[in-house]
C-alpha positions in Angstrom: 133.7 34.6 159.9 132.3 36.7 157.0 131.7 39.7 159.4 135.2 39.4 160.7 136.8 39.5 157.3 134.6 42.5 156.4 135.7 44.3 159.6 139.4 43.6 158.9 139.2 44.9 155.3 137.4 48.0 156.5 140.1 48.6 159.1 142.9 48.2 156.5 141.2 50.7 154.2 140.8 53.2 157.0 144.5 52.8 158.0 145.6 53.3 154.4 143.4 56.3 154.0 144.7 57.9 157.2 148.3 57.2 156.2 147.7 58.9 152.8 146.4 62.0 154.5 149.4 62.1 156.9 151.8 61.5 154.0 150.3 64.4 152.1 149.5 67.0 154.8 149.8 69.9 152.3 146.4 68.8 150.8 144.7 69.1 154.2 146.6 71.5 156.4 149.8 73.6 156.2 152.6 74.0 158.8 150.3 76.2 160.9 147.6 73.6 161.1 145.3 75.5 158.7 143.9 74.8 155.3 146.3 76.1 152.5 143.3 78.1 151.3 143.6 80.4 154.4 146.9 82.1 153.2 145.6 82.3 149.6 142.4 84.0 150.8 144.2 86.5 153.0 146.5 87.5 150.1 143.8 87.8 147.4 141.1 89.4 149.6 143.1 92.6 150.0 143.0 93.1 146.2 139.3 92.5 145.6 136.9 95.5 145.4 133.2 96.0 145.4 131.8 97.9 142.5 128.5 99.9 142.4 127.3 101.5 139.1 124.6 104.1 139.0 123.1 105.7 136.0 119.9 107.4 134.8 117.5 106.1 132.2 114.4 107.6 130.8 111.2 106.8 132.6 109.1 104.2 130.9 106.2 106.7 130.4 108.4 108.8 128.2 108.7 105.9 125.7 105.0 105.0 125.9 103.0 106.3 123.0 99.8 107.8 124.3 97.2 110.3 123.0 97.6 112.2 126.3 100.4 114.6 127.2 101.9 113.6 130.4 102.9 117.1 131.3 99.4 118.7 131.0 97.4 119.7 134.0 94.8 117.0 133.5 97.3 114.2 133.7 99.1 115.8 136.7 95.8 116.2 138.6 95.2 112.4 138.6 98.8 111.0 138.6 101.0 113.9 139.9 104.2 115.1 138.2 106.1 112.2 136.5 110.0 112.2 136.7 111.8 112.4 133.4 114.4 109.9 134.5 114.9 107.2 137.1 117.9 105.7 138.8 119.3 102.3 137.7 122.0 100.3 139.5 124.4 97.5 138.9 126.6 95.7 141.4 129.7 93.6 140.9 133.3 92.9 141.9 136.8 93.6 140.6 140.4 93.3 141.6 143.4 95.5 141.6 146.2 94.4 139.2 148.3 97.5 138.5 149.4 100.7 140.3 151.2 103.6 138.7 151.8 106.3 141.3 148.4 107.4 142.5 146.6 105.7 139.6 145.2 102.3 140.6 143.8 100.0 137.8 141.1 97.5 138.4 139.9 94.6 136.2 136.3 93.7 136.0 133.5 92.8 133.5 132.2 95.0 130.7 128.7 94.0 131.6 129.2 95.4 135.1 130.5 98.9 134.2 129.7 99.3 130.5 126.4 101.2 131.2 128.2 103.8 133.4 129.5 105.8 130.5 126.6 108.0 131.3 126.7 107.5 135.1 128.9 107.0 138.2 131.1 104.2 139.5 131.8 103.8 143.2 134.6 101.4 144.2 134.9 100.1 147.8 138.3 98.6 148.8 138.7 95.8 151.2 139.5 98.4 153.9 136.1 100.0 153.3 137.4 103.2 151.7 135.3 104.4 148.8 136.5 106.0 145.6 134.9 107.4 142.5 136.2 105.4 139.4 136.5 106.2 135.8 136.3 103.9 132.8 139.7 103.4 131.1 138.6 100.8 128.5 135.7 98.5 127.6 135.6 95.4 125.5 132.2 93.8 125.0 133.7 91.1 122.7 135.4 89.4 125.7 133.4 91.1 128.5 136.6 92.6 130.0 136.8 96.2 131.3 139.5 98.3 133.1 138.5 101.1 135.5 140.8 103.4 137.5 140.7 105.1 140.9 143.1 107.7 142.2 144.6 107.5 145.6 147.0 109.7 147.4 150.6 109.4 146.1 152.8 107.4 148.4 150.0 105.1 149.4 150.3 101.5 148.3 147.7 98.9 147.5 148.1 95.2 147.1 148.1 93.8 143.6 146.6 90.5 142.5 149.3 88.4 140.7 148.2 87.2 137.2 148.9 83.6 136.5 148.8 81.4 133.4 145.4 80.0 132.5 146.9 77.7 129.9 148.6 75.6 132.6 145.5 74.7 134.6 143.9 71.3 134.2 140.4 69.9 134.9 140.4 68.9 138.5 142.7 71.6 139.8 141.7 73.5 142.9 140.4 77.1 142.5 139.0 79.8 144.7 136.3 82.4 143.6 136.2 85.7 145.4 133.7 88.5 145.2 130.5 90.1 146.6 127.6 87.7 145.9 124.1 89.4 145.9 125.1 92.6 147.8 127.9 94.7 149.2 127.1 93.3 152.7 128.6 90.0 151.5 131.8 91.5 150.1 135.0 89.4 150.5 133.2 86.0 150.1 135.5 83.1 149.2 134.3 79.9 147.8 136.4 76.8 146.8 136.0 74.2 144.1 137.8 72.7 141.1 138.1 73.4 137.4 135.2 71.5 136.0 136.0 72.0 132.3 138.0 74.2 129.9 137.3 75.8 126.6 133.6 76.3 127.1 132.2 78.3 124.1 129.0 79.0 122.3 127.2 79.9 125.5 124.3 82.4 125.6 123.8 84.8 128.5 121.3 87.1 126.8 122.1 90.3 124.9 125.4 90.7 126.7 126.9 87.4 125.5 130.5 88.0 124.4 131.6 87.0 120.9 135.0 85.5 122.0 134.5 82.7 124.4 136.9 80.2 125.9 135.5 79.9 129.5 136.9 78.1 132.4 134.0 76.2 134.1 134.1 75.7 137.8 131.9 74.4 140.6 133.3 77.0 143.1 130.1 78.9 144.1 129.6 81.9 141.8 126.5 84.1 142.3 125.2 87.4 141.0 127.6 90.0 142.3 130.6 87.7 142.0 131.0 88.9 138.4 134.3 90.7 137.8 136.0 89.0 140.8 139.1 86.8 140.5 139.3 83.1 140.1 142.5 82.0 141.8 144.6 78.9 141.5 146.2 76.9 144.4 149.3 79.2 144.1 147.2 82.3 144.8 147.5 83.6 141.2 144.5 84.9 139.2 143.7 82.5 136.4 140.3 84.0 135.4 137.7 86.7 135.9 134.4 85.4 137.1 131.8 86.3 134.5 128.6 84.2 134.4 126.7 81.3 135.8 124.3 78.7 134.4 121.3 78.6 136.7 117.6 77.7 136.9 117.1 79.4 140.3 119.0 82.7 139.9 121.7 81.4 142.3 124.6 79.0 142.2 124.1 75.4 141.1 127.7 74.5 140.7 128.1 75.7 137.1 130.1 79.0 136.9 132.3 80.5 134.2 135.4 82.6 134.2 137.2 84.4 131.4 140.8 82.9 131.2 143.4 85.4 132.3 145.4 84.8 129.2 142.6 86.3 127.2 142.6 89.2 129.6 146.3 89.7 129.1 145.8 89.9 125.3 143.4 92.9 125.6 144.5 94.8 128.8 147.3 96.8 127.3 145.1 98.0 124.5 142.4 98.9 127.0 144.8 101.0 129.1 146.7 102.7 126.2 143.8 103.2 123.7 140.6 102.6 125.6 139.6 99.9 123.1 140.9 96.7 121.6 142.4 96.6 118.1 141.7 93.2 116.6 142.7 91.6 113.4 140.0 90.9 110.8 139.8 88.3 108.1 136.3 88.7 106.7 134.6 85.3 106.7 131.6 83.6 108.3 133.1 80.4 109.9 131.0 77.3 110.5 131.6 74.2 112.6 132.4 70.9 111.0 129.7 68.4 111.7 129.9 64.6 111.2 127.6 64.9 108.2 129.8 67.7 106.7 132.9 65.7 107.4 131.5 62.7 105.5 130.2 64.8 102.6 133.3 66.9 102.2 135.6 63.8 102.8 137.5 65.6 105.5 140.1 63.7 107.6 138.6 64.9 110.9 136.1 67.2 112.6 138.7 69.8 113.3 138.9 73.0 111.3 136.2 75.5 110.2 134.1 75.6 107.1 133.8 79.0 105.3 130.1 79.8 105.0 130.6 83.2 103.4 133.4 85.5 102.3 132.7 89.2 102.8 133.4 91.5 99.9 136.5 93.8 100.0 138.1 92.0 102.9 141.5 90.3 103.4 139.7 86.9 102.9 138.4 87.9 99.5 141.8 89.4 98.4 143.6 86.2 99.5 141.5 84.0 97.3 139.5 82.2 100.0 136.1 80.9 98.8 132.9 79.7 100.3 133.1 76.0 101.0 136.9 76.1 101.8 137.9 74.4 105.1 140.5 76.2 107.2 142.7 73.7 109.0 145.6 76.0 110.0 145.9 79.8 110.5 149.3 81.4 111.0 150.8 77.9 111.5 148.3 77.2 114.4 146.0 74.3 114.1 142.3 75.2 114.0 140.0 73.0 116.2 136.7 74.8 116.1 135.0 78.2 115.5 135.6 79.6 118.9 139.4 78.9 118.8 139.6 80.2 115.3 137.9 83.5 116.2 140.3 84.0 119.1 143.4 83.2 117.0 142.4 85.6 114.3 141.4 88.4 116.8 144.7 88.1 118.7 146.8 88.3 115.5 148.7 91.4 114.6 146.9 93.9 112.4 148.8 94.4 109.1 150.5 91.1 109.4 150.5 88.7 106.4 149.6 85.2 107.5 149.5 81.7 105.9 146.2 79.9 105.9 146.1 76.2 105.1 142.8 75.1 103.6 141.2 72.1 102.1 139.3 72.8 98.8 137.6 69.9 97.1 139.9 67.4 98.7 143.1 69.2 98.0 145.3 71.0 100.5 146.2 74.6 99.5 148.1 77.5 101.2 146.7 81.0 100.9 148.2 84.3 102.3 146.1 87.2 103.8 147.2 90.6 105.1 145.0 91.2 108.1 143.1 94.4 108.7 141.7 96.0 111.8 138.2 94.8 112.8 135.7 97.2 111.3 133.9 98.1 114.6 137.1 99.1 116.5 136.4 102.8 115.9 133.0 102.6 117.6 134.3 100.9 120.7 136.8 103.6 121.5 134.3 106.5 121.2 131.3 106.1 123.5 130.9 109.8 123.8 130.5 110.1 120.0 127.9 107.4 120.1 126.0 109.2 122.8 126.1 112.6 120.9 125.0 110.9 117.7 122.2 109.1 119.4 121.0 112.4 120.9 121.3 114.4 117.7 118.9 112.2 115.7 117.3 110.3 118.5 118.3 106.9 117.1 120.0 104.0 118.8 121.4 101.2 116.6 122.9 97.8 117.0 124.6 95.3 114.7 122.6 93.1 112.5 124.1 90.0 114.2 123.3 91.2 117.7 120.8 89.4 120.0 118.4 92.3 119.5 118.5 91.8 115.8 117.9 88.1 116.2 114.9 88.7 118.4 113.5 91.0 115.7 114.2 88.3 113.1 116.5 90.6 111.1 117.7 88.7 108.0 120.0 91.3 106.5 123.7 90.8 107.1 124.6 94.5 106.3 123.5 97.8 107.7 122.5 98.6 111.3 119.2 97.8 113.0 117.3 100.6 114.9 117.0 99.4 118.5 115.4 102.5 120.0 113.9 105.8 118.9 114.0 108.6 121.5 110.7 110.4 122.2 110.3 113.9 120.7 113.5 113.5 118.6 113.9 114.2 114.9 113.6 110.4 114.2 110.5 110.2 116.3 108.8 112.6 113.9 109.7 110.5 110.9 108.4 107.2 109.5 111.4 105.3 111.0 110.5 102.4 113.2 112.3 100.1 115.7 113.5 97.1 113.8 114.2 99.0 110.6 117.6 98.3 109.0 119.5 101.4 107.8 121.4 100.4 104.7 122.3 103.9 103.3 122.6 107.4 104.6 122.6 110.1 102.0 123.5 107.6 99.3 126.5 106.3 101.3 126.4 102.5 102.0 126.3 101.5 105.7 127.8 98.0 106.1 129.0 98.1 109.7 128.1 100.1 112.8 131.2 102.2 112.5 130.1 103.3 109.0 126.9 104.6 110.6 128.6 106.6 113.4 131.3 107.9 111.0 128.6 109.2 108.6 126.5 110.7 111.4 129.5 112.6 112.8 130.3 113.9 109.3 126.8 115.1 108.8 126.6 116.8 112.2 129.6 119.0 111.3 127.9 120.0 108.0 124.9 121.5 109.9 122.5 120.0 107.3 118.7 120.5 107.6 117.7 116.9 106.8 119.2 113.5 106.0 117.9 110.7 103.7 117.9 107.1 104.9 117.5 104.0 102.7 116.0 101.3 105.0 114.7 97.8 105.0 111.4 97.2 106.8 110.5 93.6 107.4 112.0 91.1 105.0 111.5 92.8 101.6 110.2 96.4 101.9 113.1 98.7 100.8 112.3 102.4 100.9 113.6 105.9 101.7 112.9 107.9 104.8 113.7 111.6 105.3 114.5 112.9 108.8 114.3 116.7 109.3 116.9 118.0 111.8 115.5 120.3 114.4 
C-alpha cells in the first residue's frame, strides 16, 4: 500500500512538472522548436570580435645589473648576441557598439589593450576579416576601453544593443560571449544566471579598477573572454566580461562583468576626449562597521566615514571634517564606499552639491563645488608619459597603487618610482626603485599629474640637471640630483 501511494504521488508530480513546461514553452523552446538562446546567440555573435595585442618590452638581461657588459665580445662568445627587446602578447574579446561612416567603434577592457599604446592591435571580426585598430580612449579606473577600426565606406557591421544593467535581478538568465583561451575558440557562448549584483572591493592584482560594481555570473568566463559582452534574455548587452575568481586558472562559476550603465557613463568621454573627466571631492572614505556604528551612535551601517580630508580640495572648502559620516550626496543615499565613489565620480565637474552628514550625533548639510579628478590630465596623454619616461629613465606610479602597497609605501603624497631604465640619466643617479618623489626643483609633487606636468615643463627648458626631494624607506628624506644627458 505504501509503495502504491509513493508511485501515485510521483506520477502526480511528474504530470504537474510536464504541464508547467508545456504551459511555459518560451522557457524551453521557441516557435521554431529551439532554445531562445539560439536567436540571441546568432544576433550577438556577429558583433563580437577577437583582439590580439602585441608590443615590445626590454629583454630581462637589460634590466639585470651585472659587472659584465652584455655587448662585449667575451659575453657574445659564450651566449651569442642578445636581443634588446622581446615580443609580448595579450588576447581578449570586444564587441562593436557604434559605427560612423567607415569608423567602427569597439568596447573592450583597459587591461586587454592598455599596454598597446606602444604596440599593435589586431581585431578579427566574426567573418574572419582582420583589421588594425587604434586606441580611442582608456580608463583604468573602470577597466573600460574604446578602440576603433576603419572599414570601407558603404559597408555595414552589426551593432550590439546596449541594455539597462539596473533592471537585471539575481536569477535572471545571461549569456557570456568571447574567445576563451585562444582565437581558435572565438565565438564561444555560455549560459548562466546573474549570481549577485554590486560586487566591490575585489582584487585582481595590479590592474584592479578603483570603481567597482560588478555583476557576478555563473556563465562560464575564462581567460580570453575579457572584453566580450554579457547579454540578457532580450539580447541586449548588460555588461562587459572583465574578470574571474579562480583557483585553477579556469572557470569555476564565479565571473564578473562591468555593468553597462557604468560603461555608458564613460564612453562618450572616451570617444570625444580620450579620457574620462571625473568629479573629485577630496576625502578618504571608510566603511561603517558594527563597532563604528555603536561607537558613533549611528542609526545604521549605511554611509561612509571620512577618514581624512585632503588639503586644498572641495571637501576642505566645504567644511567637511575627519570623523564626519556622509549619509547623502547630491540627494542620493550613500550605502557604502564603492557606491559613494561611483556617485561622486559620475557627478558633473563644477557642480555645487549638497552633502548630508552626521557629526557627533547631529545632522548637518554641507555644500561643495566639485573639481576635476587630479589625475585626469595623465590619463589622456599616454604619449607624454612615454616621452617623459624616456627623457629621465623613470617610470612612476601612484602612492596608493598595488605596486606601492607591495613596496610598503606609507606616504600618501608624491609618486613612487616603479622602474629605472638601464643606461638612463636616472640610472646614473642615486635614485632607487621604491623611492617616493616629493618635490622636483622645489615644486611639490602631490599627484602623478603634478609629476608629468613638471617633467614636461623642464623638458622644454632644456636644463642640464634636476633636483629631486625623495623619501627612501619610512623616514629617510634627502635630495638627489639627476644630470640630463
